Structures are given as structure tokens and as C-alpha cells.
PyMOL Python script that loads the backbone (N, CA, C, O; Angstrom):
from pymol import cmd

cmd.read_pdbstr("""\
ATOM      1  N   MET A   1     119.284 100.060 117.556  1.00  0.00           N
ATOM      2  CA  MET A   1     119.205  98.706 117.036  1.00  0.00           C
ATOM      3  C   MET A   1     119.541  97.754 118.169  1.00  0.00           C
ATOM      4  O   MET A   1     120.539  97.929 118.868  1.00  0.00           O
ATOM      5  N   ILE A   2     118.706  96.755 118.343  1.00  0.00           N
ATOM      6  CA  ILE A   2     118.959  95.751 119.369  1.00  0.00           C
ATOM      7  C   ILE A   2     119.701  94.564 118.771  1.00  0.00           C
ATOM      8  O   ILE A   2     120.696  94.098 119.327  1.00  0.00           O
ATOM      9  N   ASP A   3     119.208  94.076 117.627  1.00  0.00           N
ATOM     10  CA  ASP A   3     119.780  92.874 117.040  1.00  0.00           C
ATOM     11  C   ASP A   3     119.433  92.813 115.559  1.00  0.00           C
ATOM     12  O   ASP A   3     118.351  93.234 115.151  1.00  0.00           O
ATOM     13  N   ILE A   4     120.354  92.289 114.758  1.00  0.00           N
ATOM     14  CA  ILE A   4     120.095  92.075 113.339  1.00  0.00           C
ATOM     15  C   ILE A   4     120.766  90.779 112.909  1.00  0.00           C
ATOM     16  O   ILE A   4     121.884  90.473 113.322  1.00  0.00           O
ATOM     17  N   LYS A   5     120.062  90.027 112.073  1.00  0.00           N
ATOM     18  CA  LYS A   5     120.611  88.796 111.529  1.00  0.00           C
ATOM     19  C   LYS A   5     120.310  88.757 110.028  1.00  0.00           C
ATOM     20  O   LYS A   5     119.227  89.138 109.585  1.00  0.00           O
ATOM     21  N   ILE A   6     121.279  88.293 109.274  1.00  0.00           N
ATOM     22  CA  ILE A   6     121.123  88.170 107.827  1.00  0.00           C
ATOM     23  C   ILE A   6     121.510  86.748 107.445  1.00  0.00           C
ATOM     24  O   ILE A   6     122.555  86.241 107.854  1.00  0.00           O
ATOM     25  N   LEU A   7     120.650  86.116 106.656  1.00  0.00           N
ATOM     26  CA  LEU A   7     120.878  84.735 106.265  1.00  0.00           C
ATOM     27  C   LEU A   7     120.686  84.607 104.760  1.00  0.00           C
ATOM     28  O   LEU A   7     119.657  85.019 104.223  1.00  0.00           O
ATOM     29  N   HIS A   8     121.675  84.037 104.082  1.00  0.00           N
ATOM     30  CA  HIS A   8     121.534  83.751 102.647  1.00  0.00           C
ATOM     31  C   HIS A   8     120.783  82.433 102.510  1.00  0.00           C
ATOM     32  O   HIS A   8     121.263  81.389 102.951  1.00  0.00           O
ATOM     33  N   LEU A   9     119.609  82.487 101.899  1.00  0.00           N
ATOM     34  CA  LEU A   9     118.793  81.298 101.716  1.00  0.00           C
ATOM     35  C   LEU A   9     119.160  80.560 100.439  1.00  0.00           C
ATOM     36  O   LEU A   9     119.029  79.339 100.353  1.00  0.00           O
ATOM     37  N   SER A  10     119.618  81.310  99.454  1.00  0.00           N
ATOM     38  CA  SER A  10     120.073  80.743  98.185  1.00  0.00           C
ATOM     39  C   SER A  10     120.965  81.790  97.527  1.00  0.00           C
ATOM     40  O   SER A  10     121.317  82.792  98.149  1.00  0.00           O
ATOM     41  N   ALA A  11     121.321  81.559  96.290  1.00  0.00           N
ATOM     42  CA  ALA A  11     122.194  82.507  95.587  1.00  0.00           C
ATOM     43  C   ALA A  11     121.550  83.878  95.416  1.00  0.00           C
ATOM     44  O   ALA A  11     122.255  84.883  95.316  1.00  0.00           O
ATOM     45  N   ILE A  12     120.209  83.932  95.381  1.00  0.00           N
ATOM     46  CA  ILE A  12     119.546  85.222  95.174  1.00  0.00           C
ATOM     47  C   ILE A  12     118.520  85.572  96.258  1.00  0.00           C
ATOM     48  O   ILE A  12     117.886  86.625  96.186  1.00  0.00           O
ATOM     49  N   ASP A  13     118.351  84.708  97.252  1.00  0.00           N
ATOM     50  CA  ASP A  13     117.381  84.943  98.327  1.00  0.00           C
ATOM     51  C   ASP A  13     118.092  85.248  99.641  1.00  0.00           C
ATOM     52  O   ASP A  13     119.011  84.537 100.045  1.00  0.00           O
ATOM     53  N   ILE A  14     117.651  86.316 100.299  1.00  0.00           N
ATOM     54  CA  ILE A  14     118.237  86.727 101.570  1.00  0.00           C
ATOM     55  C   ILE A  14     117.120  86.969 102.579  1.00  0.00           C
ATOM     56  O   ILE A  14     116.081  87.541 102.249  1.00  0.00           O
ATOM     57  N   LEU A  15     117.349  86.527 103.809  1.00  0.00           N
ATOM     58  CA  LEU A  15     116.440  86.804 104.919  1.00  0.00           C
ATOM     59  C   LEU A  15     117.125  87.792 105.844  1.00  0.00           C
ATOM     60  O   LEU A  15     118.255  87.568 106.278  1.00  0.00           O
ATOM     61  N   VAL A  16     116.432  88.896 106.147  1.00  0.00           N
ATOM     62  CA  VAL A  16     116.929  89.894 107.084  1.00  0.00           C
ATOM     63  C   VAL A  16     115.937  89.986 108.229  1.00  0.00           C
ATOM     64  O   VAL A  16     114.751  90.236 108.016  1.00  0.00           O
ATOM     65  N   THR A  17     116.429  89.781 109.450  1.00  0.00           N
ATOM     66  CA  THR A  17     115.584  89.951 110.626  1.00  0.00           C
ATOM     67  C   THR A  17     116.239  90.993 111.530  1.00  0.00           C
ATOM     68  O   THR A  17     117.463  91.043 111.653  1.00  0.00           O
ATOM     69  N   ALA A  18     115.420  91.811 112.149  1.00  0.00           N
ATOM     70  CA  ALA A  18     115.956  92.844 113.023  1.00  0.00           C
ATOM     71  C   ALA A  18     114.973  93.148 114.141  1.00  0.00           C
ATOM     72  O   ALA A  18     113.756  93.075 113.970  1.00  0.00           O
ATOM     73  N   LYS A  19     115.531  93.485 115.269  1.00  0.00           N
ATOM     74  CA  LYS A  19     114.742  94.004 116.380  1.00  0.00           C
ATOM     75  C   LYS A  19     115.277  95.404 116.631  1.00  0.00           C
ATOM     76  O   LYS A  19     116.465  95.589 116.896  1.00  0.00           O
ATOM     77  N   ILE A  20     114.392  96.388 116.544  1.00  0.00           N
ATOM     78  CA  ILE A  20     114.817  97.774 116.683  1.00  0.00           C
ATOM     79  C   ILE A  20     114.112  98.443 117.856  1.00  0.00           C
ATOM     80  O   ILE A  20     112.979  98.106 118.199  1.00  0.00           O
ATOM     81  N   GLU A  21     114.805  99.388 118.454  1.00  0.00           N
ATOM     82  CA  GLU A  21     114.218 100.177 119.530  1.00  0.00           C
ATOM     83  C   GLU A  21     113.584 101.430 118.949  1.00  0.00           C
ATOM     84  O   GLU A  21     114.169 102.098 118.097  1.00  0.00           O
ATOM     85  N   VAL A  22     112.383 101.741 119.418  1.00  0.00           N
ATOM     86  CA  VAL A  22     111.680 102.939 118.965  1.00  0.00           C
ATOM     87  C   VAL A  22     111.333 103.765 120.200  1.00  0.00           C
ATOM     88  O   VAL A  22     110.758 103.250 121.159  1.00  0.00           O
ATOM     89  N   ASP A  23     111.679 105.026 120.168  1.00  0.00           N
ATOM     90  CA  ASP A  23     111.357 105.935 121.273  1.00  0.00           C
ATOM     91  C   ASP A  23     109.844 105.994 121.455  1.00  0.00           C
ATOM     92  O   ASP A  23     109.101 105.943 120.474  1.00  0.00           O
ATOM     93  N   THR A  24     109.387 106.101 122.684  1.00  0.00           N
ATOM     94  CA  THR A  24     107.949 106.117 122.961  1.00  0.00           C
ATOM     95  C   THR A  24     107.233 107.262 122.252  1.00  0.00           C
ATOM     96  O   THR A  24     106.057 107.140 121.912  1.00  0.00           O
ATOM     97  N   LEU A  25     107.928 108.367 122.027  1.00  0.00           N
ATOM     98  CA  LEU A  25     107.313 109.489 121.309  1.00  0.00           C
ATOM     99  C   LEU A  25     107.108 109.178 119.825  1.00  0.00           C
ATOM    100  O   LEU A  25     106.272 109.798 119.167  1.00  0.00           O
ATOM    101  N   CYS A  26     107.870 108.223 119.305  1.00  0.00           N
ATOM    102  CA  CYS A  26     107.810 107.901 117.872  1.00  0.00           C
ATOM    103  C   CYS A  26     107.094 106.591 117.582  1.00  0.00           C
ATOM    104  O   CYS A  26     106.991 106.189 116.424  1.00  0.00           O
ATOM    105  N   ILE A  27     106.596 105.918 118.617  1.00  0.00           N
ATOM    106  CA  ILE A  27     106.002 104.589 118.422  1.00  0.00           C
ATOM    107  C   ILE A  27     104.841 104.612 117.436  1.00  0.00           C
ATOM    108  O   ILE A  27     104.616 103.636 116.719  1.00  0.00           O
ATOM    109  N   LYS A  28     104.099 105.726 117.394  1.00  0.00           N
ATOM    110  CA  LYS A  28     102.966 105.792 116.469  1.00  0.00           C
ATOM    111  C   LYS A  28     103.421 105.839 115.013  1.00  0.00           C
ATOM    112  O   LYS A  28     102.611 105.646 114.107  1.00  0.00           O
ATOM    113  N   TYR A  29     104.704 106.093 114.781  1.00  0.00           N
ATOM    114  CA  TYR A  29     105.253 106.124 113.426  1.00  0.00           C
ATOM    115  C   TYR A  29     106.021 104.858 113.085  1.00  0.00           C
ATOM    116  O   TYR A  29     106.703 104.803 112.061  1.00  0.00           O
ATOM    117  N   SER A  30     105.917 103.840 113.933  1.00  0.00           N
ATOM    118  CA  SER A  30     106.729 102.637 113.733  1.00  0.00           C
ATOM    119  C   SER A  30     106.413 101.916 112.418  1.00  0.00           C
ATOM    120  O   SER A  30     107.314 101.351 111.798  1.00  0.00           O
ATOM    121  N   VAL A  31     105.171 101.929 111.991  1.00  0.00           N
ATOM    122  CA  VAL A  31     104.826 101.280 110.712  1.00  0.00           C
ATOM    123  C   VAL A  31     105.525 101.988 109.555  1.00  0.00           C
ATOM    124  O   VAL A  31     106.095 101.339 108.678  1.00  0.00           O
ATOM    125  N   GLN A  32     105.482 103.311 109.556  1.00  0.00           N
ATOM    126  CA  GLN A  32     106.163 104.071 108.506  1.00  0.00           C
ATOM    127  C   GLN A  32     107.675 103.857 108.576  1.00  0.00           C
ATOM    128  O   GLN A  32     108.336 103.751 107.543  1.00  0.00           O
ATOM    129  N   LEU A  33     108.219 103.793 109.780  1.00  0.00           N
ATOM    130  CA  LEU A  33     109.646 103.566 109.960  1.00  0.00           C
ATOM    131  C   LEU A  33     110.057 102.213 109.387  1.00  0.00           C
ATOM    132  O   LEU A  33     111.049 102.119 108.663  1.00  0.00           O
ATOM    133  N   ILE A  34     109.306 101.175 109.706  1.00  0.00           N
ATOM    134  CA  ILE A  34     109.604  99.839 109.193  1.00  0.00           C
ATOM    135  C   ILE A  34     109.499  99.811 107.673  1.00  0.00           C
ATOM    136  O   ILE A  34     110.357  99.238 107.001  1.00  0.00           O
ATOM    137  N   ASN A  35     108.461 100.422 107.132  1.00  0.00           N
ATOM    138  CA  ASN A  35     108.315 100.470 105.671  1.00  0.00           C
ATOM    139  C   ASN A  35     109.494 101.174 105.010  1.00  0.00           C
ATOM    140  O   ASN A  35     109.956 100.752 103.949  1.00  0.00           O
ATOM    141  N   GLN A  36     109.984 102.249 105.635  1.00  0.00           N
ATOM    142  CA  GLN A  36     111.119 102.980 105.077  1.00  0.00           C
ATOM    143  C   GLN A  36     112.405 102.155 105.149  1.00  0.00           C
ATOM    144  O   GLN A  36     113.200 102.158 104.210  1.00  0.00           O
ATOM    145  N   ILE A  37     112.608 101.448 106.266  1.00  0.00           N
ATOM    146  CA  ILE A  37     113.784 100.579 106.396  1.00  0.00           C
ATOM    147  C   ILE A  37     113.761  99.497 105.331  1.00  0.00           C
ATOM    148  O   ILE A  37     114.777  99.232 104.687  1.00  0.00           O
ATOM    149  N   GLU A  38     112.600  98.870 105.142  1.00  0.00           N
ATOM    150  CA  GLU A  38     112.470  97.827 104.114  1.00  0.00           C
ATOM    151  C   GLU A  38     112.749  98.382 102.720  1.00  0.00           C
ATOM    152  O   GLU A  38     113.460  97.755 101.934  1.00  0.00           O
ATOM    153  N   ALA A  39     112.202  99.538 102.414  1.00  0.00           N
ATOM    154  CA  ALA A  39     112.429 100.158 101.104  1.00  0.00           C
ATOM    155  C   ALA A  39     113.906 100.485 100.904  1.00  0.00           C
ATOM    156  O   ALA A  39     114.447 100.280  99.818  1.00  0.00           O
ATOM    157  N   ASP A  40     114.554 100.989 101.944  1.00  0.00           N
ATOM    158  CA  ASP A  40     115.983 101.324 101.854  1.00  0.00           C
ATOM    159  C   ASP A  40     116.828 100.082 101.592  1.00  0.00           C
ATOM    160  O   ASP A  40     117.739 100.111 100.764  1.00  0.00           O
ATOM    161  N   ILE A  41     116.528  98.990 102.295  1.00  0.00           N
ATOM    162  CA  ILE A  41     117.275  97.744 102.093  1.00  0.00           C
ATOM    163  C   ILE A  41     117.104  97.254 100.662  1.00  0.00           C
ATOM    164  O   ILE A  41     118.083  96.914  99.998  1.00  0.00           O
ATOM    165  N   ARG A  42     115.876  97.218 100.190  1.00  0.00           N
ATOM    166  CA  ARG A  42     115.621  96.726  98.832  1.00  0.00           C
ATOM    167  C   ARG A  42     116.249  97.620  97.758  1.00  0.00           C
ATOM    168  O   ARG A  42     116.676  97.134  96.710  1.00  0.00           O
ATOM    169  N   GLU A  43     116.301  98.916  98.023  1.00  0.00           N
ATOM    170  CA  GLU A  43     116.905  99.848  97.072  1.00  0.00           C
ATOM    171  C   GLU A  43     118.415  99.636  96.978  1.00  0.00           C
ATOM    172  O   GLU A  43     118.997  99.752  95.899  1.00  0.00           O
ATOM    173  N   LYS A  44     119.043  99.327  98.107  1.00  0.00           N
ATOM    174  CA  LYS A  44     120.504  99.163  98.147  1.00  0.00           C
ATOM    175  C   LYS A  44     120.972  97.886  97.456  1.00  0.00           C
ATOM    176  O   LYS A  44     122.059  97.861  96.879  1.00  0.00           O
ATOM    177  N   ILE A  45     120.168  96.827  97.506  1.00  0.00           N
ATOM    178  CA  ILE A  45     120.570  95.556  96.892  1.00  0.00           C
ATOM    179  C   ILE A  45     119.411  94.987  96.063  1.00  0.00           C
ATOM    180  O   ILE A  45     118.784  94.003  96.455  1.00  0.00           O
ATOM    181  N   PRO A  46     119.139  95.608  94.926  1.00  0.00           N
ATOM    182  CA  PRO A  46     117.968  95.228  94.129  1.00  0.00           C
ATOM    183  C   PRO A  46     118.086  93.887  93.405  1.00  0.00           C
ATOM    184  O   PRO A  46     117.077  93.367  92.929  1.00  0.00           O
ATOM    185  N   VAL A  47     119.279  93.316  93.309  1.00  0.00           N
ATOM    186  CA  VAL A  47     119.437  92.073  92.553  1.00  0.00           C
ATOM    187  C   VAL A  47     119.001  90.843  93.344  1.00  0.00           C
ATOM    188  O   VAL A  47     118.902  89.752  92.782  1.00  0.00           O
ATOM    189  N   TYR A  48     118.740  91.007  94.633  1.00  0.00           N
ATOM    190  CA  TYR A  48     118.335  89.894  95.484  1.00  0.00           C
ATOM    191  C   TYR A  48     116.847  89.952  95.803  1.00  0.00           C
ATOM    192  O   TYR A  48     116.241  91.023  95.834  1.00  0.00           O
ATOM    193  N   LYS A  49     116.274  88.777  96.039  1.00  0.00           N
ATOM    194  CA  LYS A  49     114.920  88.706  96.581  1.00  0.00           C
ATOM    195  C   LYS A  49     115.096  88.684  98.097  1.00  0.00           C
ATOM    196  O   LYS A  49     115.692  87.759  98.649  1.00  0.00           O
ATOM    197  N   ILE A  50     114.571  89.711  98.761  1.00  0.00           N
ATOM    198  CA  ILE A  50     114.842  89.885 100.179  1.00  0.00           C
ATOM    199  C   ILE A  50     113.559  89.705 100.990  1.00  0.00           C
ATOM    200  O   ILE A  50     112.537  90.338 100.728  1.00  0.00           O
ATOM    201  N   TYR A  51     113.649  88.832 101.970  1.00  0.00           N
ATOM    202  CA  TYR A  51     112.566  88.625 102.924  1.00  0.00           C
ATOM    203  C   TYR A  51     112.967  89.375 104.187  1.00  0.00           C
ATOM    204  O   TYR A  51     114.043  89.138 104.735  1.00  0.00           O
ATOM    205  N   ILE A  52     112.111  90.277 104.649  1.00  0.00           N
ATOM    206  CA  ILE A  52     112.470  91.146 105.762  1.00  0.00           C
ATOM    207  C   ILE A  52     111.448  90.991 106.883  1.00  0.00           C
ATOM    208  O   ILE A  52     110.239  91.038 106.660  1.00  0.00           O
ATOM    209  N   TYR A  53     111.973  90.802 108.104  1.00  0.00           N
ATOM    210  CA  TYR A  53     111.133  90.761 109.293  1.00  0.00           C
ATOM    211  C   TYR A  53     111.727  91.734 110.294  1.00  0.00           C
ATOM    212  O   TYR A  53     112.871  91.567 110.718  1.00  0.00           O
ATOM    213  N   ILE A  54     110.965  92.746 110.674  1.00  0.00           N
ATOM    214  CA  ILE A  54     111.428  93.734 111.639  1.00  0.00           C
ATOM    215  C   ILE A  54     110.433  93.794 112.796  1.00  0.00           C
ATOM    216  O   ILE A  54     109.226  93.936 112.598  1.00  0.00           O
ATOM    217  N   GLU A  55     110.970  93.685 113.993  1.00  0.00           N
ATOM    218  CA  GLU A  55     110.165  93.752 115.207  1.00  0.00           C
ATOM    219  C   GLU A  55     110.595  94.988 115.996  1.00  0.00           C
ATOM    220  O   GLU A  55     111.784  95.297 116.073  1.00  0.00           O
ATOM    221  N   THR A  56     109.632  95.686 116.577  1.00  0.00           N
ATOM    222  CA  THR A  56     109.959  96.867 117.364  1.00  0.00           C
ATOM    223  C   THR A  56     109.884  96.576 118.857  1.00  0.00           C
ATOM    224  O   THR A  56     109.162  95.686 119.309  1.00  0.00           O
ATOM    225  N   ASP A  57     110.646  97.349 119.596  1.00  0.00           N
ATOM    226  CA  ASP A  57     110.626  97.296 121.053  1.00  0.00           C
ATOM    227  C   ASP A  57     110.756  98.739 121.532  1.00  0.00           C
ATOM    228  O   ASP A  57     111.318  99.576 120.824  1.00  0.00           O
ATOM    229  N   LEU A  58     110.248  99.038 122.717  1.00  0.00           N
ATOM    230  CA  LEU A  58     110.353 100.389 123.234  1.00  0.00           C
ATOM    231  C   LEU A  58     111.794 100.688 123.651  1.00  0.00           C
ATOM    232  O   LEU A  58     112.470  99.844 124.238  1.00  0.00           O
ATOM    233  N   TYR A  59     112.247 101.894 123.340  1.00  0.00           N
ATOM    234  CA  TYR A  59     113.585 102.338 123.703  1.00  0.00           C
ATOM    235  C   TYR A  59     113.678 102.546 125.209  1.00  0.00           C
ATOM    236  O   TYR A  59     112.812 103.167 125.824  1.00  0.00           O
ATOM    237  N   ARG A  60     114.730 102.020 125.776  1.00  0.00           N
ATOM    238  CA  ARG A  60     115.009 102.226 127.214  1.00  0.00           C
ATOM    239  C   ARG A  60     116.463 102.653 127.346  1.00  0.00           C
ATOM    240  O   ARG A  60     117.350 102.010 126.785  1.00  0.00           O
ATOM    241  N   GLU A  61     116.716 103.723 128.077  1.00  0.00           N
ATOM    242  CA  GLU A  61     118.071 104.237 128.191  1.00  0.00           C
ATOM    243  C   GLU A  61     119.006 103.279 128.906  1.00  0.00           C
ATOM    244  O   GLU A  61     120.203 103.264 128.619  1.00  0.00           O
ATOM    245  N   ASN A  62     118.496 102.490 129.817  1.00  0.00           N
ATOM    246  CA  ASN A  62     119.354 101.580 130.575  1.00  0.00           C
ATOM    247  C   ASN A  62     119.658 100.398 129.723  1.00  0.00           C
ATOM    248  O   ASN A  62     120.370  99.492 130.156  1.00  0.00           O
TER     249      ASN A  62
END
""", "prot")
cmd.dss("prot")
cmd.show_as("cartoon", "prot")
cmd.util.cbc("prot")
cmd.orient("prot")
């Protein structure tokens, strides 16, 4: 994970933004990974309307 921000837009609306690192070997699965992250977030807090933006970047060890 590079960065994550969460903002309450209203009593029931939340914005989640994240920039995540994906290993070059797994980059072809990034769409499935993002979909799974979004599903997991929504499953954990179902009472909120959640707007999710996730951006990927290539993993670098340095």
C-alpha cells in the first residue's frame, strides 16, 4: 500500500481513495484485485454508501 485516504462526505456517504503497489508478475490481475478490495470494503461496512477509487502502481523494492 502506498497511500490511503478516507473522507466522510455525509452521515452515510464515504469516499475511499487508495494507491496500491502491484508486483509486475501480478499486474495482469490488477482489475480482479481492485474488484476484490472494493467488495471486501463494502462487505465490512454495508450501512454506508461508499465511493471507492483505487489506483495501481508497479511495486518497487526500493
